[in-house]
KELUMMAR-741690 format. One record per residue (C-alpha): residue number from 1; residue in one letter; z, x, y. Coordinates in steps of 0.02 Angstrom, whole numbers, plus 50000, padded with zeros to 5 digits. Layout:
BEGIN
> i; aa; z; x; y
> NUM; A; Z; X; Y
...
This chain:
BEGIN
> i; aa; z; x; y
> 1; X; 46911; 53857; 46616
> 2; X; 46784; 53811; 46750
> 3; X; 46694; 53913; 46882
> 4; X; 46648; 53842; 47053
> 5; X; 46567; 53910; 47210
> 6; X; 46690; 53960; 47346
> 7; X; 46569; 54035; 47472
> 8; X; 46411; 54137; 47491
> 9; X; 46489; 54286; 47403
> 10; X; 46634; 54207; 47308
> 11; X; 46673; 54104; 47154
> 12; X; 46837; 54028; 47102
> 13; X; 46887; 54022; 46919
> 14; X; 47006; 53881; 46872
> 15; X; 47110; 53912; 46716
> 16; X; 47218; 53755; 46720
> 17; X; 47271; 53610; 46831
> 18; X; 47446; 53681; 46856
> 19; X; 47535; 53843; 46823
> 20; X; 47654; 53901; 46689
> 21; X; 47698; 54075; 46624
> 22; X; 47554; 54075; 46499
> 23; X; 47425; 54026; 46632
> 24; X; 47492; 54160; 46749
> 25; X; 47481; 54290; 46611
> 26; X; 47304; 54237; 46569
> 27; X; 47250; 54255; 46750
> 28; X; 47323; 54429; 46761
> 29; X; 47234; 54474; 46599
> 30; X; 47072; 54407; 46673
> 31; X; 47095; 54521; 46824
> 32; X; 47109; 54671; 46708
> 33; X; 46953; 54619; 46611
> 34; X; 46846; 54591; 46767
> 35; X; 46901; 54755; 46847
> 36; X; 46856; 54849; 46688
> 37; X; 46690; 54765; 46651
> 38; X; 46607; 54744; 46821
> 39; X; 46684; 54864; 46948
> 40; X; 46515; 54895; 47030
> 41; X; 46496; 54716; 47093
> 42; X; 46675; 54660; 47127
> 43; X; 46736; 54670; 47308
> 44; X; 46905; 54585; 47282
> 45; X; 47003; 54478; 47160
> 46; X; 47135; 54357; 47227
> 47; X; 47244; 54277; 47092
> 48; X; 47338; 54117; 47129
> 49; X; 47444; 53993; 47030
> 50; X; 47310; 53927; 46914
> 51; X; 47150; 54006; 46980
> 52; X; 47065; 54170; 47025
> 53; X; 46955; 54197; 47177
> 54; X; 46815; 54320; 47138
> 55; X; 46729; 54401; 47289
> 56; X; 46574; 54499; 47242
> 57; X; 46439; 54608; 47320
> 58; X; 46289; 54496; 47350
> 59; X; 46178; 54650; 47367
> 60; X; 46224; 54705; 47191
> 61; X; 46225; 54538; 47100
> 62; X; 46167; 54360; 47135
> 63; X; 46264; 54198; 47110
> 64; X; 46190; 54157; 46941
> 65; X; 46214; 54332; 46870
> 66; X; 46397; 54346; 46920
> 67; X; 46433; 54173; 46849
> 68; X; 46351; 54221; 46683
> 69; X; 46447; 54385; 46674
> 70; X; 46611; 54301; 46713
> 71; X; 46586; 54174; 46575
> 72; X; 46546; 54312; 46451
> 73; X; 46692; 54420; 46505
> 74; X; 46822; 54282; 46509
> 75; X; 46771; 54182; 46357
> 76; X; 46931; 54154; 46257
> 77; X; 47027; 54305; 46324
> 78; X; 47150; 54374; 46196
> 79; X; 47317; 54338; 46279
> 80; X; 47408; 54418; 46133
> 81; X; 47357; 54589; 46200
> 82; X; 47425; 54569; 46375
> 83; X; 47546; 54715; 46363
> 84; X; 47703; 54733; 46466
> 85; X; 47715; 54671; 46644
> 86; X; 47807; 54778; 46770
> 87; X; 47990; 54732; 46797
> 88; X; 48040; 54751; 46980
> 89; X; 48224; 54752; 47030
> 90; X; 48261; 54682; 47203
> 91; X; 48436; 54706; 47277
> 92; X; 48512; 54557; 47369
> 93; X; 48663; 54538; 47482
> 94; X; 48722; 54361; 47442
> 95; X; 48851; 54287; 47561
> 96; X; 48879; 54146; 47685
> 97; X; 48840; 54275; 47820
> 98; X; 48671; 54322; 47744
> 99; X; 48634; 54155; 47660
> 100; X; 48669; 54010; 47778
> 101; X; 48609; 53880; 47653
> 102; X; 48715; 53938; 47507
> 103; X; 48849; 53807; 47539
> 104; X; 48720; 53669; 47560
> 105; X; 48645; 53709; 47390
> 106; X; 48818; 53721; 47312
> 107; X; 48874; 53554; 47384
> 108; X; 48711; 53471; 47333
> 109; X; 48731; 53533; 47154
> 110; X; 48920; 53505; 47149
> 111; X; 48954; 53687; 47105
> 112; X; 49029; 53836; 47196
> 113; X; 48931; 53960; 47300
> 114; X; 48973; 54095; 47172
> 115; X; 48895; 53987; 47037
> 116; X; 48737; 53967; 47143
> 117; X; 48727; 54156; 47156
> 118; X; 48760; 54184; 46970
> 119; X; 48626; 54057; 46923
> 120; X; 48499; 54138; 47040
> 121; X; 48540; 54308; 46964
> 122; X; 48535; 54242; 46787
> 123; X; 48350; 54248; 46751
> 124; X; 48190; 54346; 46781
> 125; X; 48054; 54271; 46890
> 126; X; 47867; 54289; 46872
> 127; X; 47759; 54326; 47025
> 128; X; 47641; 54177; 47021
> 129; X; 47548; 54210; 47183
> 130; X; 47554; 54308; 47345
> 131; X; 47510; 54213; 47503
> 132; X; 47568; 54131; 47664
> 133; X; 47594; 54307; 47733
> 134; X; 47560; 54482; 47662
> 135; X; 47697; 54520; 47537
> 136; X; 47760; 54341; 47520
> 137; X; 47774; 54325; 47331
> 138; X; 47798; 54153; 47257
> 139; X; 47920; 54173; 47112
> 140; X; 47963; 54049; 46977
> 141; X; 48044; 53959; 46907
> 142; X; 48216; 53929; 46981
> 143; X; 48348; 53848; 46871
> 144; X; 48347; 53660; 46897
> 145; X; 48531; 53664; 46945
> 146; X; 48493; 53755; 47108
> 147; X; 48317; 53691; 47141
> 148; X; 48324; 53624; 47320
> 149; X; 48192; 53539; 47429
> 150; X; 48127; 53625; 47585
> 151; X; 48220; 53594; 47747
> 152; X; 48170; 53435; 47839
> 153; X; 48155; 53539; 47999
> 154; X; 48097; 53720; 47974
> 155; X; 48188; 53860; 48063
> 156; X; 48101; 53942; 48211
> 157; X; 48148; 54115; 48146
> 158; X; 48186; 54171; 47969
> 159; X; 48235; 54355; 47961
> 160; X; 48138; 54486; 47865
> 161; X; 48211; 54505; 47691
> 162; X; 48281; 54329; 47681
> 163; X; 48295; 54273; 47499
> 164; X; 48258; 54089; 47488
> 165; X; 48234; 53938; 47375
> 166; X; 48113; 53792; 47392
> 167; X; 48108; 53668; 47248
> 168; X; 48091; 53776; 47091
> 169; X; 48021; 53928; 47181
> 170; X; 48109; 54076; 47258
> 171; X; 48044; 54212; 47373
> 172; X; 48086; 54354; 47492
> 173; X; 48019; 54337; 47669
> 174; X; 47919; 54496; 47706
> 175; X; 47933; 54480; 47895
> 176; X; 48021; 54375; 48026
> 177; X; 47932; 54207; 48036
> 178; X; 47960; 54020; 48045
> 179; X; 48010; 53946; 47878
> 180; X; 48081; 53795; 47792
> 181; X; 48153; 53871; 47634
> 182; X; 48340; 53873; 47595
> 183; X; 48415; 54045; 47633
> 184; X; 48538; 54119; 47508
> 185; X; 48541; 54306; 47543
> 186; X; 48455; 54459; 47615
> 187; X; 48353; 54592; 47526
> 188; X; 48333; 54766; 47607
> 189; X; 48173; 54805; 47510
> 190; X; 48017; 54794; 47618
> 191; X; 47899; 54672; 47533
> 192; X; 47751; 54731; 47638
> 193; X; 47728; 54902; 47717
> 194; X; 47548; 54944; 47768
> 195; X; 47594; 55127; 47786
> 196; X; 47628; 55142; 47599
> 197; X; 47515; 55140; 47447
> 198; X; 47532; 55016; 47368
> 199; X; 47581; 54914; 47520
> 200; X; 47682; 54790; 47416
> 201; X; 47814; 54827; 47283
> 202; X; 47757; 54680; 47176
> 203; X; 47594; 54607; 47113
> 204; X; 47545; 54445; 47029
> 205; X; 47605; 54444; 46849
> 206; X; 47756; 54556; 46878
> 207; X; 47931; 54503; 46827
> 208; X; 48066; 54505; 46962
> 209; X; 48251; 54528; 46930
> 210; X; 48375; 54510; 47073
> 211; X; 48527; 54624; 47079
> 212; X; 48682; 54587; 47183
> 213; X; 48740; 54715; 47311
> 214; X; 48878; 54707; 47441
> 215; X; 48865; 54714; 47630
> 216; X; 48888; 54903; 47643
> 217; X; 48756; 54936; 47510
> 218; X; 48636; 54819; 47598
> 219; X; 48656; 54912; 47763
> 220; X; 48646; 55083; 47678
> 221; X; 48479; 55030; 47601
> 222; X; 48408; 54992; 47773
> 223; X; 48454; 54810; 47791
> 224; X; 48498; 54734; 47958
> 225; X; 48605; 54585; 48005
């Protein structure tokens, strides 16, 4: 673990050079520790793949003090006491209509589109980070059989709720935006809604399980085509 300056009122704590489920769990545990031990000086905590951005109140604590307290708080955190992560179920309408890249992935992997869907449904995914846009959760890791590189030319418009794959990551687009990930389905769940509390249905460290629904269920749950 190393701590570096990230701004006048921010430090970044690096836990590893690259992520894995244990690193992600440790970061989430670190968030819990910091929130519990120094709530009076923490403005925000932003977890990422292998690091944690700590934004603090410079009127309540100086750079040297926060660094000292972070080292004390995070020294050899006991990852055996992490507890259960939330399991979030996200419904998905998988089809050639809702997933225009399903056939491309199937052909690339020499399997059927149904097998692509079954493989994507066949495991739980950890939320490693939230970025790019509010509610865009980077989930991993996708089975190697359906891991697919980003598109050479990104789409101008990817619809809200698009379920996508890029390399060994998968995600749900929280809003219409440009994007270069491979689209395999549509999810009716809003990944970001500022009118709700919390505004996102997932957080870093959660486990995500996708559940297949049909076209009528997708529409009844608020999805659009």
